[in-house]
Phi, psi and omega in degrees: 000317182293326179299314183290329174296311186291320180291310183295338177260015179054057172071028172098359175300323177305330176296341177302330177099223181303132184085001184303322177300313180296325179287326177300315185293319178294321177297316180297326176293317181296315182294321184287319177294322179295319184285314184241014190300142176093349178219203173248134180307149174303131183299316179296306180300315182295323182284326183283312176296327176300309188290319179295309178300322173303306185287319178293326175299323178288321182296304191295324181295317178296321180296312186287340179295328182289338180269308188263352175094170185314121173051060182295137179308327182294342180275112185233012176285344173292328177286324176302308181292326176299315181298313181305312180295326177294331184265351179299141175075003181259133174307133178274089175237153185307310185298329173284319177299313182293321177296319177299322177293321181294307183304319183285317174304311171313302179298318181294327183275303182296320180061043178289172171043060182066008173300310180303315179304327178302327174301344185277348176300156180287141173049221181309329181295318179289328177290331191257327190292328174303316181286323177299315176292330170297324174296320173296317175303314182302319188290318179301307182293321182290332177288328177300315178296319181288313179305310180276354178056055185280349171191000000 
């Protein structure tokens, strides 16, 4: 049980309360930059890490939802998974990581284009999939920024 609380709160970040999702996304960006800064992340390793965070996040979110209630605010591993998805395949430069953070938080907060509907999925799937979709939208737009050299 302690593993699920620790994992779903992203090592306790979720206990911060208000703004925990933003702090978790920032924490993810810092870790991503420190791990891969200056280049493009190795494809297999970055995909593997993102997949593990996502699927273990679904599992842990499902477990703690039975303790803390439906879509608990303390669960912020969904933001970490979404942020990882948003940064996949993107050169790891400060400007792109910051742009990714802004785009991801926009999609996560506003929840356009079926993002909100993902919350209707049962258990940990509903907790995680809205952020997964927000991460996918972030990645598409961020890839366009990189491709077209918008900055």
